[in-house]
N, C-alpha and C positions, 0 to 999 in steps of 0.2 A: 536471494542469492547473495547480496552484497550489502555490507554494513556501512555505518557512517565512516568519515574520515578519522583517521586515527592521528593524533597530535604527536604520536612517536614516529611516523613514517619518515624514512630517510628521504633525502631529496630525489626527485623523480617518481617516487612510489605514488603520491597522491594523483598525478595525471594518469598512471596506468589504472589506478583504483577507479577513477572517473570513467576512463574508457570502458572498464568492466561493467559499471553500472549503465552505460550508455547501451551497451550490446545485450544486456540483460533485458532493458527496456523494449528494444527493437525485436529481438529474437524470441523473447518469452512472453512479453505483453503485447506485442504487435503495434509498439508506438512508431510515430515516424522519427527518423533521426534527429531532426531539429528539434522536435517536441521532447525527446528524451535528453538531449544535450544540455538544456538549461538547469533542470533539476540536479543531474548528475555532476555538474561543474560547479555549482553554486558555491561549494567550500573552497575552491581554488582562488588564491589571492592574485596569481599572475596571469596576465593574458597568454603568456607562452605556454603555460600549463594547459590553460583552457583549449588552446589552438592544437596542442599535441594530442590532447585526449580526442579531440574531434578528428585529427588526421588518423590516429591510430584505429579508432572505431570504424571510420569510413574505408579504411585499406582492407580492415579485416572483413567487411561486408562485401567489398570487391572481389576478395580472394577467398571467400569462404569455402567453396568446394576444393580448391585447392589445399588450402590449409588442412581441412579435414582428411583430405587423402592421405597428406604426409603423416599426420598424427596416427591414423589407422593403419600406416604401414609399420609403426614402430611400438604397437601395442599388442599384447597377446589377445585381448578381448576389447571390443569397441567401447569407448567411453559414451554414456548418453549425451545426447546432444546438448541437453542443457546442464551437463556436469561443470562445476566451476573450473575443474582440472582442465578440461577441454577448451573452455574459453580463455584460461590463463595461457595455454599453450599457443593459442590462436594469436593472442597479443604478443607473446615473446617471439614467435616464428615471424609474424608480419613485420615486426621492427627489424629483426636480423636479415630477413631475406628481401625485404621491400624498401623500407625506409632508412637502410643504411645505418642502423644502430649497432655497435659492436656487440657480438654475442654476449659477452660476458655482463655487458650493462642491460642488455635486453632479459636476460634471466635473473639478474640480481633484483632488477626493479619489478619482477612479476612473481617471484617466489613469496614475498610478504602477502600476495592476495589469498594464497592458500594456507596462511598460518592456521594450525589446528587442523589441517587436512592433508592431502596427499602430496606433500612437498617432494618426497622423494620420486614418486612417479613423474611428476612435472620435470623435475630437474634431470632424470634419467632419460625420458623421452626426448627432451630437448638435446641433451648431450648425444644421444645416439644419433639424431638427426644432423647435427652439426659435424659430428666426426665423419658422417657419411656424405658429407658435402650436398645436403639437401639443396634444391633449388626449386624456385618457382618457375612456370612457363612464361615464356613472353605474352602469350595470349591465354587470359584467364577462361576457366570453365564456368559457364552459367549453371545455376541450379537446375536440376532435371524437370521440375515442374515448369519453369519459366521457359526453358529450351523447348519443350514439347508443345507448349501452349502457342509460342510464337512460331515454330516450325509449321503447325497446322494452319495457322493465319496467314503467314508471309513466305514460307519457305526456308531452306537451308541457308542461302546467302543472307537472309535478314540476321538468322542466328548468329552466323559467323561474323557479321558485321557489328552486331551488339557485344560480342565478345571482344573483339578489336577495339571498340569504342570505350571500354572501361580499363583498358590496359594503360591509358596515359590520361592526364588532366585534361579536360576540354579546353579550347581556346576561349578567350574573353571577347565577347562581342559587344559592340557599342552602337546604339541607335542615337543619332545626332538630331538635335531641335531644327538646325537648318542644313539643309541637303548641300548647300553651298559653302558650308563652314571649311575655312581654310586648313583647319587641323586634319581633315581628311586626307589631303594631299601631302602634308608636312610629316606624318606620323611614323610612315615606314611600313604600316600594316596593310592588309589586304581588304579591299572593298568589294562585298559580293552583290550589293544593291546600291543605288543612290542613297545616301545619308547612313551608310552601314559601315563600320571599321571592324576588323578582326585582328586581334593582337594574340601573340603567344608570349608566355614568360613576362606578363606586363607588370608584375609586381603589385603592391597596394593600389587598390582601385582610386581611393581618395588622394594619391599623390600623383595621378596622372594629370597632364595638361589638359585643362578645361573643366574639371570637375567642380572647383570652388565657383567658376563662373556659371555653372548649369549648362554646359554646352551640349552634353550628352547624358546618357544613362545605359545601365548595363541590361542587355537583352539579347538572349539567343536569337539568331537568325530566325529560325523557324517561328518563335514566340512573336517576332515582329510581323509575320505575314498575315495574320487575321486583320490588323487595323490597316495595314497597306493595302489590302483587297477592298477596303471601303474607299481608300483614295481621299482626295482633296475634296472639300465643300464648304459651304457657309451656312448649311442648315442646322438642325438639331440632331445630335447623335446621343445615344445612352449606351454606356459601357456598364454592363451588369457583371457582378462578381469580380469588380474592378481591382481591388488591392492586389498588390502594392503599387500599381499605376502606370506600368510601363505602357499598356494599351490607350489609357486615358491620356498620357502626355502625346502619344503619337497622333491621337484624334484632336486634340487642341492645338498642336504643332501645325496640323494640316487645314486649319481655319475652322473646324467645327465648333459650334456652341455645345459643350460637352457637359453632360451629368454622369457622375461616377456613383454607382451604388455598390454597397458592400454592407455585410452584416456585422464584420468584426471592427470595433472600435479601434483596437490596436493596429489593425493593419491598415484602417483609414488614416491613423496618425502618420504612419510612415508615407502613405499616399500623399497627404498634405505636405510632409516635408519635402518629398520629390517635386512637387509642384512649386513650391516656394524656392526651390534651388534651381529649378529650370526657368523660372519667371514665367510659367505658363498657368492659365486660369481654367478651372472647371468648378462647376457646382458639385459639392461633395455631400452625399447623403447616407446616414447610417440606417440601413432598412434590410429587412430581409427580401431578397428578390422576388419571392413567390409572393408576397404580401404587398409589395409597392406597385402603384400604378401612377404612370405620368398623366399629367392634366390634359396633354393632347398627344396624340400619335407623332412618333420621331420620323425623321426621314432615313435614319440609320440606327441599328439596335446591333451591338456586338456582344455576344455571350460566350465568354471563354469559361466554360462551365466547370464546376468541381468535379474532379474525377480520380481515377486510381493513381494517376500521374506516372504511370509506367514508362511514359516516353521521355521522362527526365533521369534516367536511371543513371547517367553519366555523373552527374552532380549529386544524386540522391540515391545511392546504392541500396538503401534499406528496402526500395520497393521491390527489389529482386526477391526479398525474403518475407515480407509480411503481407503482400498483396495475395489474396486468395479469389478463386471464381466467385464466392459469395461477396466478397466486397465489390468486385466489379458489377455483379447484378444489383447491388444497392445503389451504386452510383448511377448506373444506367437507369433506374428508376427514377432517381433524382433530377437526372438530366432530361428526361421526358417531360416532367412536370415544368422545368425551367423553361424549355425551348417552347412548349406550348404556350406558356405564359407571355414569353418574350414576344411571340408573333403578334400578339394582339397589341403590342406596342408600336407597330410598324405602319407607317400610313401606305395607303394603295401607291404603288410605284416605287416604294421606297425598299432599303436592303436589310436583310437579316443576316449576320455572319455567325455561325455556330462553330466553336473550336473546342479541342480538348487536347491536353499534352499528354495523350494516352496511346498505347499500342495495342489496345483491345478493340476488336471490331465492333463488340457491343455498345461502346462508347463514341463511336465514330459512324462507320457505313450503316451499320444495322438501326442506328439511332435515327439517322436521317432517312433511310428508307421508311421507316415507320412514320416519321412526322411528315414527309411528302404525301404518303398514303391517307393520311387523315386531313390534310390541309390543301385541298386542291387550288386554294387561292394563292399558293406559294409555287415557284419554280427555280430550278438551279439557275443561277447566273454563273455560266461558265467561267472558271479561271483560265486566263490567257498565258501562254507560254512566256510571253514578254513581260509579265508581271512577277516572274519568278527568277531566282538566281539561275545562272547556267548550271545545268546538271540536275534542276527539278523540273518535273513535267507534270501537268494535271492529269487525272484519272480520266479515262474516257466518258466517264459519266458527268464530268465538269468539276468534281470536288479535288481537293488535294490531299494526299498523304505522303507524309514523310517517314522513312523508314531508317533503321540503323544501316549503315553502310553507304548511305546517300552522301554526296560531297565529301567522301573519305579523304581524298587528296587535299582538301582545303581545310580539314579538320573537323568534318561531321556537321550534325545538327541535331536537335532534340527530335523525338518521335511526336508528330502531330497529326491531327485530322481537322481539315477546315473546309466548310461548305459556305459558299456564299448564294444567297437566295434572294429572290426578288418577290414582292407581293404584287401579284398580278390582278387581283380581284379585289 
């Protein structure tokens, strides 16, 4: 669908060409946004251009049904979903209607993407919509398949909450190494739990106070809960599928002698960097979690399992378009193998925490129902209300499910499922 960068491109066009390649990777080949971004922006020399390509592609993915509705309203016959003209129009429209690009610049930097193709069509449709004062709604529309799936699982309020959640950038959550850090009181942000800080319009992360000293790391409040539910301790903890290391750092900061396991060497390099910056210690092992076995059972095992990642759609809107039921089924099969293997690592009386950043019941509630049915030596250790931010509540079964719309007045949180279990036999 897209060709290599052209040396004759006018300023601004290479970033739009890169955005086109990113969208092609996500929508046609099913790649994750972050995976598609690297190859697509490799030829861009300026960091600003790479950031712009990312911003354009991400905003198109957030607004895709709305953009397509506008395009279809101005064409006699619907354009194929994967037509370059449709994608070029999406890029032009999202710039003009959402990112604040002047319309003349939005279309001028997009028309070169369809050289040798339907330039008149793209220019005409864009002009028609601009003259008609086209607008995007305040609250985006979710893709039909996603809305139907989540409505069946969680009801209409969760679907409405998800649509509102992608309308604006999420806040920045920080987890502090020391819950008594003075920066928590000095920052002017909001704290939802001890050692947590929420900021809006924070600017570059590396410029924030305390970054160079390693006093905190970025971690959504929901993502911080699995390790928080293990609590403080002086025994041995294992963090499976650990990279990039937020939960490893939490466990180490809470006093645990922590072993972090991950199969990805590149992601482990980031974990080691994070440990070095925060002056925290953990044993780091590059291994397949399904093949690795500890020398002795641990006091606590945390499995933040690989999943569809549909719960982090606010930051990764590609999941709204590339995750299909087949992928969810495949991930649930992998999760079942991982949690069964993790259970053997837990000593009697020890804890096993299972978590996924997914909004799919097959990767959460159904997974733990299956696990408990086959492991009578494990029982739910119920999550208590006072372990959670105000506004979150445990499920009657004792686990935790965070949904879109929860904590909306405070800026929301990612979708997670978390179950804490104790080995009782």
